Chimera marker file (.cmm) of the C-alpha trace (Angstrom):
<marker_set name="trace">
<marker id="1" x="-43.193" y="35.851" z="22.885" r="1" g="1" b="0" radius="0.5"/>
<marker id="2" x="-45.718" y="33.132" z="22.302" r="1" g="1" b="0" radius="0.5"/>
<marker id="3" x="-45.393" y="29.563" z="23.385" r="1" g="1" b="0" radius="0.5"/>
<marker id="4" x="-45.274" y="28.462" z="19.700" r="1" g="1" b="0" radius="0.5"/>
<marker id="5" x="-42.350" y="30.762" z="18.844" r="1" g="1" b="0" radius="0.5"/>
<marker id="6" x="-40.473" y="29.615" z="21.973" r="1" g="1" b="0" radius="0.5"/>
<marker id="7" x="-40.744" y="25.965" z="20.879" r="1" g="1" b="0" radius="0.5"/>
<marker id="8" x="-39.617" y="26.864" z="17.354" r="1" g="1" b="0" radius="0.5"/>
<marker id="9" x="-36.574" y="28.631" z="18.751" r="1" g="1" b="0" radius="0.5"/>
<marker id="10" x="-35.682" y="25.579" z="20.936" r="1" g="1" b="0" radius="0.5"/>
<marker id="11" x="-36.103" y="23.236" z="17.939" r="1" g="1" b="0" radius="0.5"/>
<marker id="12" x="-33.867" y="25.455" z="15.775" r="1" g="1" b="0" radius="0.5"/>
<marker id="13" x="-31.194" y="25.620" z="18.472" r="1" g="1" b="0" radius="0.5"/>
<marker id="14" x="-31.305" y="21.841" z="18.934" r="1" g="1" b="0" radius="0.5"/>
<marker id="15" x="-31.136" y="21.290" z="15.163" r="1" g="1" b="0" radius="0.5"/>
<marker id="16" x="-28.162" y="23.673" z="14.865" r="1" g="1" b="0" radius="0.5"/>
<marker id="17" x="-26.372" y="21.954" z="17.744" r="1" g="1" b="0" radius="0.5"/>
<marker id="18" x="-27.005" y="18.553" z="16.168" r="1" g="1" b="0" radius="0.5"/>
<marker id="19" x="-25.552" y="19.681" z="12.824" r="1" g="1" b="0" radius="0.5"/>
<marker id="20" x="-22.537" y="21.207" z="14.570" r="1" g="1" b="0" radius="0.5"/>
<marker id="21" x="-21.964" y="17.938" z="16.443" r="1" g="1" b="0" radius="0.5"/>
<marker id="22" x="-22.094" y="15.899" z="13.215" r="1" g="1" b="0" radius="0.5"/>
<marker id="23" x="-19.604" y="18.273" z="11.549" r="1" g="1" b="0" radius="0.5"/>
<marker id="24" x="-17.222" y="18.050" z="14.527" r="1" g="1" b="0" radius="0.5"/>
<marker id="25" x="-17.390" y="14.232" z="14.548" r="1" g="1" b="0" radius="0.5"/>
<marker id="26" x="-16.746" y="14.133" z="10.791" r="1" g="1" b="0" radius="0.5"/>
<marker id="27" x="-13.714" y="16.414" z="11.147" r="1" g="1" b="0" radius="0.5"/>
<marker id="28" x="-12.315" y="14.302" z="13.982" r="1" g="1" b="0" radius="0.5"/>
<marker id="29" x="-12.760" y="11.149" z="11.883" r="1" g="1" b="0" radius="0.5"/>
<marker id="30" x="-10.964" y="12.703" z="8.897" r="1" g="1" b="0" radius="0.5"/>
<marker id="31" x="-8.036" y="14.036" z="10.901" r="1" g="1" b="0" radius="0.5"/>
<marker id="32" x="-7.689" y="10.964" z="13.125" r="1" g="1" b="0" radius="0.5"/>
<marker id="33" x="-7.253" y="8.582" z="10.191" r="1" g="1" b="0" radius="0.5"/>
<marker id="34" x="-3.885" y="6.945" z="10.301" r="1" g="1" b="0" radius="0.5"/>
<marker id="35" x="-1.614" y="6.543" z="7.312" r="1" g="1" b="0" radius="0.5"/>
<marker id="36" x="-0.578" y="3.223" z="5.877" r="1" g="1" b="0" radius="0.5"/>
<marker id="37" x="0.410" y="0.533" z="8.338" r="1" g="1" b="0" radius="0.5"/>
<marker id="38" x="4.166" y="0.113" z="8.601" r="1" g="1" b="0" radius="0.5"/>
<marker id="39" x="5.131" y="-3.514" z="9.132" r="1" g="1" b="0" radius="0.5"/>
<marker id="40" x="8.188" y="-4.600" z="11.114" r="1" g="1" b="0" radius="0.5"/>
<marker id="41" x="11.310" y="-4.714" z="8.948" r="1" g="1" b="0" radius="0.5"/>
<marker id="42" x="12.107" y="-8.315" z="9.932" r="1" g="1" b="0" radius="0.5"/>
<marker id="43" x="8.764" y="-9.753" z="8.767" r="1" g="1" b="0" radius="0.5"/>
<marker id="44" x="7.853" y="-10.925" z="5.256" r="1" g="1" b="0" radius="0.5"/>
<marker id="45" x="5.252" y="-8.141" z="5.068" r="1" g="1" b="0" radius="0.5"/>
<marker id="46" x="7.810" y="-5.529" z="6.110" r="1" g="1" b="0" radius="0.5"/>
<marker id="47" x="10.365" y="-6.739" z="3.566" r="1" g="1" b="0" radius="0.5"/>
<marker id="48" x="7.768" y="-6.639" z="0.775" r="1" g="1" b="0" radius="0.5"/>
<marker id="49" x="6.635" y="-3.178" z="1.892" r="1" g="1" b="0" radius="0.5"/>
<marker id="50" x="10.160" y="-1.742" z="1.896" r="1" g="1" b="0" radius="0.5"/>
<marker id="51" x="11.179" y="-3.480" z="-1.339" r="1" g="1" b="0" radius="0.5"/>
<marker id="52" x="8.021" y="-2.268" z="-3.118" r="1" g="1" b="0" radius="0.5"/>
<marker id="53" x="8.573" y="1.293" z="-1.870" r="1" g="1" b="0" radius="0.5"/>
<marker id="54" x="12.161" y="1.206" z="-3.157" r="1" g="1" b="0" radius="0.5"/>
<marker id="55" x="10.911" y="0.028" z="-6.561" r="1" g="1" b="0" radius="0.5"/>
<marker id="56" x="8.210" y="2.724" z="-6.651" r="1" g="1" b="0" radius="0.5"/>
<marker id="57" x="10.826" y="5.349" z="-5.709" r="1" g="1" b="0" radius="0.5"/>
<marker id="58" x="13.170" y="4.083" z="-8.452" r="1" g="1" b="0" radius="0.5"/>
<marker id="59" x="15.815" y="3.180" z="-5.838" r="1" g="1" b="0" radius="0.5"/>
<marker id="60" x="17.204" y="0.063" z="-7.528" r="1" g="1" b="0" radius="0.5"/>
<marker id="61" x="20.203" y="-0.213" z="-5.176" r="1" g="1" b="0" radius="0.5"/>
<marker id="62" x="17.949" y="-0.422" z="-2.113" r="1" g="1" b="0" radius="0.5"/>
<marker id="63" x="15.612" y="-2.871" z="-3.874" r="1" g="1" b="0" radius="0.5"/>
<marker id="64" x="18.572" y="-5.117" z="-4.761" r="1" g="1" b="0" radius="0.5"/>
<marker id="65" x="19.393" y="-5.305" z="-1.038" r="1" g="1" b="0" radius="0.5"/>
<marker id="66" x="16.158" y="-7.269" z="-0.510" r="1" g="1" b="0" radius="0.5"/>
<marker id="67" x="17.146" y="-9.961" z="-3.030" r="1" g="1" b="0" radius="0.5"/>
<marker id="68" x="19.395" y="-12.968" z="-2.446" r="1" g="1" b="0" radius="0.5"/>
<marker id="69" x="23.019" y="-11.969" z="-2.975" r="1" g="1" b="0" radius="0.5"/>
<marker id="70" x="23.567" y="-14.321" z="-5.930" r="1" g="1" b="0" radius="0.5"/>
<marker id="71" x="20.480" y="-12.936" z="-7.698" r="1" g="1" b="0" radius="0.5"/>
<marker id="72" x="21.480" y="-9.323" z="-7.024" r="1" g="1" b="0" radius="0.5"/>
<marker id="73" x="25.024" y="-10.013" z="-8.299" r="1" g="1" b="0" radius="0.5"/>
<marker id="74" x="23.866" y="-11.391" z="-11.657" r="1" g="1" b="0" radius="0.5"/>
<marker id="75" x="20.863" y="-9.078" z="-11.947" r="1" g="1" b="0" radius="0.5"/>
<marker id="76" x="19.854" y="-7.985" z="-15.425" r="1" g="1" b="0" radius="0.5"/>
<marker id="77" x="18.040" y="-4.793" z="-14.502" r="1" g="1" b="0" radius="0.5"/>
<marker id="78" x="14.591" y="-4.215" z="-15.967" r="1" g="1" b="0" radius="0.5"/>
<marker id="79" x="13.871" y="-0.583" z="-16.876" r="1" g="1" b="0" radius="0.5"/>
<marker id="80" x="11.301" y="1.044" z="-14.632" r="1" g="1" b="0" radius="0.5"/>
<marker id="81" x="8.026" y="2.196" z="-16.152" r="1" g="1" b="0" radius="0.5"/>
<marker id="82" x="6.110" y="5.408" z="-15.615" r="1" g="1" b="0" radius="0.5"/>
<marker id="83" x="3.215" y="3.868" z="-13.785" r="1" g="1" b="0" radius="0.5"/>
<marker id="84" x="1.506" y="4.664" z="-10.512" r="1" g="1" b="0" radius="0.5"/>
<marker id="85" x="1.502" y="1.558" z="-8.308" r="1" g="1" b="0" radius="0.5"/>
<marker id="86" x="-0.168" y="0.747" z="-5.008" r="1" g="1" b="0" radius="0.5"/>
<marker id="87" x="-0.109" y="-2.467" z="-2.975" r="1" g="1" b="0" radius="0.5"/>
<marker id="88" x="-2.617" y="-3.742" z="-0.478" r="1" g="1" b="0" radius="0.5"/>
<marker id="89" x="-1.717" y="-6.688" z="1.749" r="1" g="1" b="0" radius="0.5"/>
<marker id="90" x="-4.218" y="-9.529" z="1.462" r="1" g="1" b="0" radius="0.5"/>
<marker id="91" x="-2.634" y="-12.478" z="3.263" r="1" g="1" b="0" radius="0.5"/>
<marker id="92" x="0.674" y="-13.953" z="4.383" r="1" g="1" b="0" radius="0.5"/>
<marker id="93" x="1.622" y="-17.604" z="4.545" r="1" g="1" b="0" radius="0.5"/>
<marker id="94" x="4.787" y="-18.166" z="6.521" r="1" g="1" b="0" radius="0.5"/>
<marker id="95" x="6.846" y="-21.274" z="7.150" r="1" g="1" b="0" radius="0.5"/>
<marker id="96" x="10.214" y="-21.683" z="8.834" r="1" g="1" b="0" radius="0.5"/>
<marker id="97" x="12.234" y="-20.591" z="5.797" r="1" g="1" b="0" radius="0.5"/>
<marker id="98" x="9.617" y="-19.731" z="3.172" r="1" g="1" b="0" radius="0.5"/>
<marker id="99" x="6.887" y="-17.107" z="2.957" r="1" g="1" b="0" radius="0.5"/>
<marker id="100" x="4.277" y="-15.996" z="0.458" r="1" g="1" b="0" radius="0.5"/>
<marker id="101" x="2.791" y="-12.526" z="0.707" r="1" g="1" b="0" radius="0.5"/>
<marker id="102" x="-0.433" y="-12.143" z="-1.268" r="1" g="1" b="0" radius="0.5"/>
<marker id="103" x="-1.179" y="-8.603" z="-2.386" r="1" g="1" b="0" radius="0.5"/>
<marker id="104" x="-3.556" y="-6.643" z="-4.537" r="1" g="1" b="0" radius="0.5"/>
<marker id="105" x="-1.714" y="-4.530" z="-7.083" r="1" g="1" b="0" radius="0.5"/>
<marker id="106" x="-3.401" y="-1.373" z="-8.346" r="1" g="1" b="0" radius="0.5"/>
<marker id="107" x="-1.714" y="0.162" z="-11.379" r="1" g="1" b="0" radius="0.5"/>
<marker id="108" x="-2.535" y="3.362" z="-13.220" r="1" g="1" b="0" radius="0.5"/>
<marker id="109" x="-0.889" y="4.086" z="-16.562" r="1" g="1" b="0" radius="0.5"/>
<marker id="110" x="-0.669" y="7.649" z="-17.838" r="1" g="1" b="0" radius="0.5"/>
<marker id="111" x="-3.633" y="9.635" z="-18.970" r="1" g="1" b="0" radius="0.5"/>
<marker id="112" x="-5.287" y="9.967" z="-22.320" r="1" g="1" b="0" radius="0.5"/>
<marker id="113" x="-8.348" y="11.495" z="-23.864" r="1" g="1" b="0" radius="0.5"/>
<marker id="114" x="-10.574" y="9.118" z="-21.936" r="1" g="1" b="0" radius="0.5"/>
<marker id="115" x="-8.617" y="9.269" z="-18.698" r="1" g="1" b="0" radius="0.5"/>
<marker id="116" x="-5.990" y="7.001" z="-17.235" r="1" g="1" b="0" radius="0.5"/>
<marker id="117" x="-5.809" y="3.295" z="-17.820" r="1" g="1" b="0" radius="0.5"/>
<marker id="118" x="-6.242" y="1.604" z="-14.449" r="1" g="1" b="0" radius="0.5"/>
<marker id="119" x="-6.430" y="-2.006" z="-13.394" r="1" g="1" b="0" radius="0.5"/>
<marker id="120" x="-5.907" y="-4.118" z="-10.337" r="1" g="1" b="0" radius="0.5"/>
<marker id="121" x="-5.190" y="-7.772" z="-9.756" r="1" g="1" b="0" radius="0.5"/>
<marker id="122" x="-4.041" y="-10.167" z="-7.081" r="1" g="1" b="0" radius="0.5"/>
<marker id="123" x="-0.418" y="-11.274" z="-7.075" r="1" g="1" b="0" radius="0.5"/>
<marker id="124" x="2.157" y="-12.718" z="-4.729" r="1" g="1" b="0" radius="0.5"/>
<marker id="125" x="5.684" y="-12.173" z="-3.559" r="1" g="1" b="0" radius="0.5"/>
<marker id="126" x="7.682" y="-15.217" z="-2.515" r="1" g="1" b="0" radius="0.5"/>
<marker id="127" x="10.456" y="-14.976" z="0.029" r="1" g="1" b="0" radius="0.5"/>
<marker id="128" x="13.108" y="-17.293" z="1.416" r="1" g="1" b="0" radius="0.5"/>
<marker id="129" x="14.783" y="-16.934" z="4.776" r="1" g="1" b="0" radius="0.5"/>
<marker id="130" x="18.575" y="-16.986" z="4.698" r="1" g="1" b="0" radius="0.5"/>
<marker id="131" x="20.705" y="-16.368" z="7.787" r="1" g="1" b="0" radius="0.5"/>
<marker id="132" x="17.632" y="-15.110" z="9.651" r="1" g="1" b="0" radius="0.5"/>
<marker id="133" x="16.765" y="-12.545" z="6.961" r="1" g="1" b="0" radius="0.5"/>
<marker id="134" x="13.775" y="-12.583" z="4.589" r="1" g="1" b="0" radius="0.5"/>
<marker id="135" x="14.753" y="-12.106" z="0.939" r="1" g="1" b="0" radius="0.5"/>
<marker id="136" x="12.491" y="-11.745" z="-2.090" r="1" g="1" b="0" radius="0.5"/>
<marker id="137" x="12.831" y="-14.533" z="-4.639" r="1" g="1" b="0" radius="0.5"/>
<marker id="138" x="9.806" y="-13.739" z="-6.869" r="1" g="1" b="0" radius="0.5"/>
<marker id="139" x="7.823" y="-10.556" z="-7.426" r="1" g="1" b="0" radius="0.5"/>
<marker id="140" x="4.973" y="-9.406" z="-9.666" r="1" g="1" b="0" radius="0.5"/>
<marker id="141" x="6.364" y="-8.051" z="-12.922" r="1" g="1" b="0" radius="0.5"/>
<marker id="142" x="5.621" y="-4.400" z="-12.081" r="1" g="1" b="0" radius="0.5"/>
<marker id="143" x="7.779" y="-4.760" z="-8.976" r="1" g="1" b="0" radius="0.5"/>
<marker id="144" x="10.637" y="-6.727" z="-10.490" r="1" g="1" b="0" radius="0.5"/>
<marker id="145" x="13.949" y="-4.879" z="-10.759" r="1" g="1" b="0" radius="0.5"/>
<marker id="146" x="15.672" y="-7.970" z="-12.188" r="1" g="1" b="0" radius="0.5"/>
<marker id="147" x="14.557" y="-10.455" z="-14.803" r="1" g="1" b="0" radius="0.5"/>
<marker id="148" x="15.474" y="-13.203" z="-12.353" r="1" g="1" b="0" radius="0.5"/>
<marker id="149" x="12.693" y="-12.332" z="-9.905" r="1" g="1" b="0" radius="0.5"/>
<marker id="150" x="9.901" y="-11.345" z="-12.334" r="1" g="1" b="0" radius="0.5"/>
<marker id="151" x="6.784" y="-13.482" z="-12.597" r="1" g="1" b="0" radius="0.5"/>
<link id1="1" id2="2" r="1" g="1" b="0" radius="0.2"/>
<link id1="2" id2="3" r="1" g="1" b="0" radius="0.2"/>
<link id1="3" id2="4" r="1" g="1" b="0" radius="0.2"/>
<link id1="4" id2="5" r="1" g="1" b="0" radius="0.2"/>
<link id1="5" id2="6" r="1" g="1" b="0" radius="0.2"/>
<link id1="6" id2="7" r="1" g="1" b="0" radius="0.2"/>
<link id1="7" id2="8" r="1" g="1" b="0" radius="0.2"/>
<link id1="8" id2="9" r="1" g="1" b="0" radius="0.2"/>
<link id1="9" id2="10" r="1" g="1" b="0" radius="0.2"/>
<link id1="10" id2="11" r="1" g="1" b="0" radius="0.2"/>
<link id1="11" id2="12" r="1" g="1" b="0" radius="0.2"/>
<link id1="12" id2="13" r="1" g="1" b="0" radius="0.2"/>
<link id1="13" id2="14" r="1" g="1" b="0" radius="0.2"/>
<link id1="14" id2="15" r="1" g="1" b="0" radius="0.2"/>
<link id1="15" id2="16" r="1" g="1" b="0" radius="0.2"/>
<link id1="16" id2="17" r="1" g="1" b="0" radius="0.2"/>
<link id1="17" id2="18" r="1" g="1" b="0" radius="0.2"/>
<link id1="18" id2="19" r="1" g="1" b="0" radius="0.2"/>
<link id1="19" id2="20" r="1" g="1" b="0" radius="0.2"/>
<link id1="20" id2="21" r="1" g="1" b="0" radius="0.2"/>
<link id1="21" id2="22" r="1" g="1" b="0" radius="0.2"/>
<link id1="22" id2="23" r="1" g="1" b="0" radius="0.2"/>
<link id1="23" id2="24" r="1" g="1" b="0" radius="0.2"/>
<link id1="24" id2="25" r="1" g="1" b="0" radius="0.2"/>
<link id1="25" id2="26" r="1" g="1" b="0" radius="0.2"/>
<link id1="26" id2="27" r="1" g="1" b="0" radius="0.2"/>
<link id1="27" id2="28" r="1" g="1" b="0" radius="0.2"/>
<link id1="28" id2="29" r="1" g="1" b="0" radius="0.2"/>
<link id1="29" id2="30" r="1" g="1" b="0" radius="0.2"/>
<link id1="30" id2="31" r="1" g="1" b="0" radius="0.2"/>
<link id1="31" id2="32" r="1" g="1" b="0" radius="0.2"/>
<link id1="32" id2="33" r="1" g="1" b="0" radius="0.2"/>
<link id1="33" id2="34" r="1" g="1" b="0" radius="0.2"/>
<link id1="34" id2="35" r="1" g="1" b="0" radius="0.2"/>
<link id1="35" id2="36" r="1" g="1" b="0" radius="0.2"/>
<link id1="36" id2="37" r="1" g="1" b="0" radius="0.2"/>
<link id1="37" id2="38" r="1" g="1" b="0" radius="0.2"/>
<link id1="38" id2="39" r="1" g="1" b="0" radius="0.2"/>
<link id1="39" id2="40" r="1" g="1" b="0" radius="0.2"/>
<link id1="40" id2="41" r="1" g="1" b="0" radius="0.2"/>
<link id1="41" id2="42" r="1" g="1" b="0" radius="0.2"/>
<link id1="42" id2="43" r="1" g="1" b="0" radius="0.2"/>
<link id1="43" id2="44" r="1" g="1" b="0" radius="0.2"/>
<link id1="44" id2="45" r="1" g="1" b="0" radius="0.2"/>
<link id1="45" id2="46" r="1" g="1" b="0" radius="0.2"/>
<link id1="46" id2="47" r="1" g="1" b="0" radius="0.2"/>
<link id1="47" id2="48" r="1" g="1" b="0" radius="0.2"/>
<link id1="48" id2="49" r="1" g="1" b="0" radius="0.2"/>
<link id1="49" id2="50" r="1" g="1" b="0" radius="0.2"/>
<link id1="50" id2="51" r="1" g="1" b="0" radius="0.2"/>
<link id1="51" id2="52" r="1" g="1" b="0" radius="0.2"/>
<link id1="52" id2="53" r="1" g="1" b="0" radius="0.2"/>
<link id1="53" id2="54" r="1" g="1" b="0" radius="0.2"/>
<link id1="54" id2="55" r="1" g="1" b="0" radius="0.2"/>
<link id1="55" id2="56" r="1" g="1" b="0" radius="0.2"/>
<link id1="56" id2="57" r="1" g="1" b="0" radius="0.2"/>
<link id1="57" id2="58" r="1" g="1" b="0" radius="0.2"/>
<link id1="58" id2="59" r="1" g="1" b="0" radius="0.2"/>
<link id1="59" id2="60" r="1" g="1" b="0" radius="0.2"/>
<link id1="60" id2="61" r="1" g="1" b="0" radius="0.2"/>
<link id1="61" id2="62" r="1" g="1" b="0" radius="0.2"/>
<link id1="62" id2="63" r="1" g="1" b="0" radius="0.2"/>
<link id1="63" id2="64" r="1" g="1" b="0" radius="0.2"/>
<link id1="64" id2="65" r="1" g="1" b="0" radius="0.2"/>
<link id1="65" id2="66" r="1" g="1" b="0" radius="0.2"/>
<link id1="66" id2="67" r="1" g="1" b="0" radius="0.2"/>
<link id1="67" id2="68" r="1" g="1" b="0" radius="0.2"/>
<link id1="68" id2="69" r="1" g="1" b="0" radius="0.2"/>
<link id1="69" id2="70" r="1" g="1" b="0" radius="0.2"/>
<link id1="70" id2="71" r="1" g="1" b="0" radius="0.2"/>
<link id1="71" id2="72" r="1" g="1" b="0" radius="0.2"/>
<link id1="72" id2="73" r="1" g="1" b="0" radius="0.2"/>
<link id1="73" id2="74" r="1" g="1" b="0" radius="0.2"/>
<link id1="74" id2="75" r="1" g="1" b="0" radius="0.2"/>
<link id1="75" id2="76" r="1" g="1" b="0" radius="0.2"/>
<link id1="76" id2="77" r="1" g="1" b="0" radius="0.2"/>
<link id1="77" id2="78" r="1" g="1" b="0" radius="0.2"/>
<link id1="78" id2="79" r="1" g="1" b="0" radius="0.2"/>
<link id1="79" id2="80" r="1" g="1" b="0" radius="0.2"/>
<link id1="80" id2="81" r="1" g="1" b="0" radius="0.2"/>
<link id1="81" id2="82" r="1" g="1" b="0" radius="0.2"/>
<link id1="82" id2="83" r="1" g="1" b="0" radius="0.2"/>
<link id1="83" id2="84" r="1" g="1" b="0" radius="0.2"/>
<link id1="84" id2="85" r="1" g="1" b="0" radius="0.2"/>
<link id1="85" id2="86" r="1" g="1" b="0" radius="0.2"/>
<link id1="86" id2="87" r="1" g="1" b="0" radius="0.2"/>
<link id1="87" id2="88" r="1" g="1" b="0" radius="0.2"/>
<link id1="88" id2="89" r="1" g="1" b="0" radius="0.2"/>
<link id1="89" id2="90" r="1" g="1" b="0" radius="0.2"/>
<link id1="90" id2="91" r="1" g="1" b="0" radius="0.2"/>
<link id1="91" id2="92" r="1" g="1" b="0" radius="0.2"/>
<link id1="92" id2="93" r="1" g="1" b="0" radius="0.2"/>
<link id1="93" id2="94" r="1" g="1" b="0" radius="0.2"/>
<link id1="94" id2="95" r="1" g="1" b="0" radius="0.2"/>
<link id1="95" id2="96" r="1" g="1" b="0" radius="0.2"/>
<link id1="96" id2="97" r="1" g="1" b="0" radius="0.2"/>
<link id1="97" id2="98" r="1" g="1" b="0" radius="0.2"/>
<link id1="98" id2="99" r="1" g="1" b="0" radius="0.2"/>
<link id1="99" id2="100" r="1" g="1" b="0" radius="0.2"/>
<link id1="100" id2="101" r="1" g="1" b="0" radius="0.2"/>
<link id1="101" id2="102" r="1" g="1" b="0" radius="0.2"/>
<link id1="102" id2="103" r="1" g="1" b="0" radius="0.2"/>
<link id1="103" id2="104" r="1" g="1" b="0" radius="0.2"/>
<link id1="104" id2="105" r="1" g="1" b="0" radius="0.2"/>
<link id1="105" id2="106" r="1" g="1" b="0" radius="0.2"/>
<link id1="106" id2="107" r="1" g="1" b="0" radius="0.2"/>
<link id1="107" id2="108" r="1" g="1" b="0" radius="0.2"/>
<link id1="108" id2="109" r="1" g="1" b="0" radius="0.2"/>
<link id1="109" id2="110" r="1" g="1" b="0" radius="0.2"/>
<link id1="110" id2="111" r="1" g="1" b="0" radius="0.2"/>
<link id1="111" id2="112" r="1" g="1" b="0" radius="0.2"/>
<link id1="112" id2="113" r="1" g="1" b="0" radius="0.2"/>
<link id1="113" id2="114" r="1" g="1" b="0" radius="0.2"/>
<link id1="114" id2="115" r="1" g="1" b="0" radius="0.2"/>
<link id1="115" id2="116" r="1" g="1" b="0" radius="0.2"/>
<link id1="116" id2="117" r="1" g="1" b="0" radius="0.2"/>
<link id1="117" id2="118" r="1" g="1" b="0" radius="0.2"/>
<link id1="118" id2="119" r="1" g="1" b="0" radius="0.2"/>
<link id1="119" id2="120" r="1" g="1" b="0" radius="0.2"/>
<link id1="120" id2="121" r="1" g="1" b="0" radius="0.2"/>
<link id1="121" id2="122" r="1" g="1" b="0" radius="0.2"/>
<link id1="122" id2="123" r="1" g="1" b="0" radius="0.2"/>
<link id1="123" id2="124" r="1" g="1" b="0" radius="0.2"/>
<link id1="124" id2="125" r="1" g="1" b="0" radius="0.2"/>
<link id1="125" id2="126" r="1" g="1" b="0" radius="0.2"/>
<link id1="126" id2="127" r="1" g="1" b="0" radius="0.2"/>
<link id1="127" id2="128" r="1" g="1" b="0" radius="0.2"/>
<link id1="128" id2="129" r="1" g="1" b="0" radius="0.2"/>
<link id1="129" id2="130" r="1" g="1" b="0" radius="0.2"/>
<link id1="130" id2="131" r="1" g="1" b="0" radius="0.2"/>
<link id1="131" id2="132" r="1" g="1" b="0" radius="0.2"/>
<link id1="132" id2="133" r="1" g="1" b="0" radius="0.2"/>
<link id1="133" id2="134" r="1" g="1" b="0" radius="0.2"/>
<link id1="134" id2="135" r="1" g="1" b="0" radius="0.2"/>
<link id1="135" id2="136" r="1" g="1" b="0" radius="0.2"/>
<link id1="136" id2="137" r="1" g="1" b="0" radius="0.2"/>
<link id1="137" id2="138" r="1" g="1" b="0" radius="0.2"/>
<link id1="138" id2="139" r="1" g="1" b="0" radius="0.2"/>
<link id1="139" id2="140" r="1" g="1" b="0" radius="0.2"/>
<link id1="140" id2="141" r="1" g="1" b="0" radius="0.2"/>
<link id1="141" id2="142" r="1" g="1" b="0" radius="0.2"/>
<link id1="142" id2="143" r="1" g="1" b="0" radius="0.2"/>
<link id1="143" id2="144" r="1" g="1" b="0" radius="0.2"/>
<link id1="144" id2="145" r="1" g="1" b="0" radius="0.2"/>
<link id1="145" id2="146" r="1" g="1" b="0" radius="0.2"/>
<link id1="146" id2="147" r="1" g="1" b="0" radius="0.2"/>
<link id1="147" id2="148" r="1" g="1" b="0" radius="0.2"/>
<link id1="148" id2="149" r="1" g="1" b="0" radius="0.2"/>
<link id1="149" id2="150" r="1" g="1" b="0" radius="0.2"/>
<link id1="150" id2="151" r="1" g="1" b="0" radius="0.2"/>
</marker_set>
């Protein structure tokens, strides 16, 4: 074995080990990713998260539980649409008895010859605090189960 071939073998082993290390780190990063953040149920963010999930799931009864009682009682239900929705929290402004949760709404409608129709925009949920509980008073139209809370 010549000195040149010995160096080549060491370089190849080092290169292989480096590639293996990069692959292992990439796999760890992929599998270590956490899912969506779950906010505490008694926060404005948590109420919006749970309400929005109920709307997405088509669970109108659960969604109505996050509205003020008088609004839920006189609710004129809006039919749900076949749309894929996703929310991203942008900011929360909270006072003693009022909160605004700013979100980015991503909506995808069906699919056609040219693909699905997708768009996103910024919107807000408004909440009031009644008896220590946050309730949704206004919601973006895709997330409104009642005409009374639709923007």
